[in-house]
C-alpha positions as a Python dict, from the first residue, in 0.01 Angstrom:
ca = {
    (1, 'X'): (0, 0, 0),
    (2, 'X'): (138, 339, -89),
    (3, 'X'): (218, 605, 171),
    (4, 'X'): (-75, 822, 68),
    (5, 'X'): (-320, 536, 131),
    (6, 'X'): (-172, 486, 481),
    (7, 'X'): (-213, 857, 552),
    (8, 'X'): (-577, 846, 437),
    (9, 'X'): (-642, 533, 647),
    (10, 'X'): (-479, 690, 953),
    (11, 'X'): (-676, 1012, 908),
    (12, 'X'): (-999, 814, 878),
    (13, 'X'): (-922, 613, 1193),
    (14, 'X'): (-838, 931, 1381),
    (15, 'X'): (-1159, 1101, 1265),
    (16, 'X'): (-1365, 798, 1369),
    (17, 'X'): (-1196, 796, 1708),
    (18, 'X'): (-1261, 1166, 1762),
    (19, 'X'): (-1626, 1128, 1661),
    (20, 'X'): (-1688, 835, 1899),
    (21, 'X'): (-1484, 963, 2196),
    (22, 'X'): (-1756, 1195, 2332),
    (23, 'X'): (-2005, 908, 2320),
    (24, 'X'): (-1762, 681, 2506),
    (25, 'X'): (-1682, 941, 2771),
    (26, 'X'): (-2048, 1021, 2845),
    (27, 'X'): (-2171, 664, 2859),
    (28, 'X'): (-2265, 616, 2494),
    (29, 'X'): (-2591, 803, 2501),
    (30, 'X'): (-2783, 501, 2625),
    (31, 'X'): (-2960, 498, 2956),
    (32, 'X'): (-2787, 187, 3088),
    (33, 'X'): (-2660, 377, 3391),
    (34, 'X'): (-2963, 596, 3439),
    (35, 'X'): (-3168, 590, 3752),
    (36, 'X'): (-3437, 328, 3785),
    (37, 'X'): (-3626, 467, 4081),
    (38, 'X'): (-3849, 233, 4268),
    (39, 'X'): (-4195, 347, 4368),
    (40, 'X'): (-4214, 76, 4633),
    (41, 'X'): (-4250, 185, 4991),
    (42, 'X'): (-4109, 27, 5302),
    (43, 'X'): (-4318, -81, 5601),
    (44, 'X'): (-4275, 264, 5755),
    (45, 'X'): (-4428, 436, 5450),
    (46, 'X'): (-4094, 584, 5344),
    (47, 'X'): (-4004, 526, 4979),
    (48, 'X'): (-3760, 242, 4936),
    (49, 'X'): (-3411, 341, 4826),
    (50, 'X'): (-3389, 400, 4455),
    (51, 'X'): (-3136, 208, 4258),
    (52, 'X'): (-2961, 241, 3929),
    (53, 'X'): (-2826, 15, 3660),
    (54, 'X'): (-2484, 14, 3816),
    (55, 'X'): (-2135, -20, 3672),
    (56, 'X'): (-2044, -202, 3991),
    (57, 'X'): (-1983, -128, 4357),
    (58, 'X'): (-1807, 187, 4471),
    (59, 'X'): (-1510, 141, 4701),
    (60, 'X'): (-1622, 304, 5024),
    (61, 'X'): (-1354, 135, 5234),
    (62, 'X'): (-1098, 410, 5167),
    (63, 'X'): (-969, 654, 5426),
    (64, 'X'): (-829, 980, 5293),
    (65, 'X'): (-691, 1301, 5442),
    (66, 'X'): (-905, 1613, 5445),
    (67, 'X'): (-778, 1970, 5420),
    (68, 'X'): (-705, 1975, 5794),
    (69, 'X'): (-503, 1654, 5787),
    (70, 'X'): (-778, 1453, 5957),
    (71, 'X'): (-885, 1110, 5840),
    (72, 'X'): (-1200, 1106, 5630),
    (73, 'X'): (-1360, 762, 5602),
    (74, 'X'): (-1565, 707, 5291),
    (75, 'X'): (-1743, 428, 5482),
    (76, 'X'): (-1927, 705, 5669),
    (77, 'X'): (-2104, 784, 5339),
    (78, 'X'): (-2281, 447, 5320),
    (79, 'X'): (-2653, 495, 5272),
    (80, 'X'): (-2612, 837, 5106),
    (81, 'X'): (-2614, 947, 4745),
    (82, 'X'): (-2261, 1075, 4683),
    (83, 'X'): (-2094, 1281, 4415),
    (84, 'X'): (-1722, 1194, 4405),
    (85, 'X'): (-1557, 1482, 4219),
    (86, 'X'): (-1193, 1477, 4103),
    (87, 'X'): (-1078, 1835, 4047),
    (88, 'X'): (-785, 2079, 4074),
    (89, 'X'): (-768, 2444, 4173),
    (90, 'X'): (-601, 2538, 3841),
    (91, 'X'): (-877, 2370, 3635),
    (92, 'X'): (-1112, 2633, 3487),
    (93, 'X'): (-1404, 2391, 3424),
    (94, 'X'): (-1366, 2266, 3782),
    (95, 'X'): (-1395, 2621, 3913),
    (96, 'X'): (-1704, 2668, 3695),
    (97, 'X'): (-1891, 2375, 3852),
    (98, 'X'): (-1800, 2431, 4220),
    (99, 'X'): (-2057, 2710, 4280),
    (100, 'X'): (-2318, 2479, 4124),
    (101, 'X'): (-2215, 2198, 4358),
    (102, 'X'): (-2245, 2428, 4659),
    (103, 'X'): (-2605, 2513, 4560),
    (104, 'X'): (-2702, 2149, 4503),
    (105, 'X'): (-2552, 2038, 4832),
    (106, 'X'): (-2738, 2315, 5019),
    (107, 'X'): (-3065, 2198, 4866),
    (108, 'X'): (-3026, 1820, 4894),
    (109, 'X'): (-2791, 1751, 5184),
    (110, 'X'): (-3073, 1700, 5433),
    (111, 'X'): (-3225, 1444, 5192),
    (112, 'X'): (-2913, 1226, 5208),
    (113, 'X'): (-2687, 1380, 4942),
    (114, 'X'): (-2316, 1444, 4993),
    (115, 'X'): (-2030, 1568, 4777),
    (116, 'X'): (-1664, 1495, 4826),
    (117, 'X'): (-1410, 1695, 4628),
    (118, 'X'): (-1086, 1503, 4569),
    (119, 'X'): (-811, 1744, 4473),
    (120, 'X'): (-559, 1589, 4239),
    (121, 'X'): (-264, 1805, 4337),
    (122, 'X'): (-330, 2065, 4608),
    (123, 'X'): (-164, 2060, 4949),
    (124, 'X'): (-371, 2072, 5267),
    (125, 'X'): (-283, 2441, 5308),
    (126, 'X'): (-389, 2520, 4951),
    (127, 'X'): (-718, 2336, 5009),
    (128, 'X'): (-789, 2536, 5325),
    (129, 'X'): (-723, 2862, 5138),
    (130, 'X'): (-942, 2745, 4850),
    (131, 'X'): (-1228, 2641, 5080),
    (132, 'X'): (-1222, 2980, 5252),
    (133, 'X'): (-1213, 3173, 4924),
    (134, 'X'): (-1489, 2974, 4750),
    (135, 'X'): (-1691, 2900, 5067),
    (136, 'X'): (-1718, 2530, 4988),
    (137, 'X'): (-1973, 2348, 5201),
    (138, 'X'): (-1849, 1996, 5135),
    (139, 'X'): (-1532, 1803, 5228),
    (140, 'X'): (-1219, 1864, 5023),
    (141, 'X'): (-981, 1568, 5029),
    (142, 'X'): (-631, 1501, 4906),
    (143, 'X'): (-601, 1241, 4631),
    (144, 'X'): (-442, 904, 4693),
    (145, 'X'): (-338, 635, 4450),
    (146, 'X'): (-604, 411, 4603),
    (147, 'X'): (-876, 666, 4526),
    (148, 'X'): (-765, 698, 4165),
    (149, 'X'): (-756, 319, 4132),
    (150, 'X'): (-1099, 283, 4295),
    (151, 'X'): (-1280, 552, 4096),
    (152, 'X'): (-1067, 584, 3786),
    (153, 'X'): (-985, 610, 3518),
    (154, 'X'): (-958, 985, 3552),
    (155, 'X'): (-907, 1088, 3189),
    (156, 'X'): (-919, 1460, 3262),
    (157, 'X'): (-1060, 1712, 3503),
    (158, 'X'): (-1318, 1746, 3627),
    (159, 'X'): (-1430, 1384, 3655),
    (160, 'X'): (-1737, 1306, 3866),
    (161, 'X'): (-1884, 976, 3981),
    (162, 'X'): (-2234, 943, 4123),
    (163, 'X'): (-2275, 671, 4385),
    (164, 'X'): (-2619, 548, 4488),
    (165, 'X'): (-2740, 482, 4844),
    (166, 'X'): (-2670, 113, 4791),
    (167, 'X'): (-2305, 186, 4713),
    (168, 'X'): (-2334, 131, 4338),
    (169, 'X'): (-2150, 346, 4085),
    (170, 'X'): (-2445, 488, 3888),
    (171, 'X'): (-2290, 738, 3648),
    (172, 'X'): (-1957, 889, 3541),
    (173, 'X'): (-1918, 1236, 3400),
    (174, 'X'): (-1612, 1370, 3224),
    (175, 'X'): (-1619, 1748, 3213),
    (176, 'X'): (-1813, 2006, 3412),
    (177, 'X'): (-2159, 1934, 3552),
    (178, 'X'): (-2429, 2199, 3570),
    (179, 'X'): (-2673, 2229, 3859),
    (180, 'X'): (-2951, 2105, 3631),
    (181, 'X'): (-2754, 1801, 3515),
    (182, 'X'): (-2657, 1706, 3869),
    (183, 'X'): (-3010, 1748, 4002),
    (184, 'X'): (-3145, 1528, 3722),
    (185, 'X'): (-2894, 1258, 3810),
    (186, 'X'): (-2954, 1253, 4187),
    (187, 'X'): (-3326, 1319, 4226),
    (188, 'X'): (-3429, 964, 4144),
    (189, 'X'): (-3167, 826, 4380),
    (190, 'X'): (-3268, 1028, 4686),
}
């Protein structure tokens, strides 16, 4: 095969890859990970916990350091709907979504929703300064290799994972989340 045919073939493969990458990164456009809320009620009249078509279980056995150097046990999040957000203070899209996260947490925290922000490269001191400046209302944690292994792959920032009350990984998002998107994702799980 001549060189020009190889160039055309390579360009075609690259174009196909670029066209399908957004679909891959957002879950392919199907609803296989969407919420399947149950209308069943428990004996106490409280709606049974909603579930999702899960990717698998989330690793809630990790212990990480928060911005004050204290241990933060993800096991304490069992039974809650959790947004695990990988971010960095230099990441413009991350900074765009943080005010949205603050609003959503204010509205849904008392319904069993929590957010944890896992900084990919900030020191504890930088996280404290960041939290004060942006008035974050959710825990900011320092990344560990175990966290990246448990919730990865982290292709870029921000990367967010939604975990259901039952501990299942329900959805992954690559790129910034709006308040509307996040609310749509969590409402059926709460």
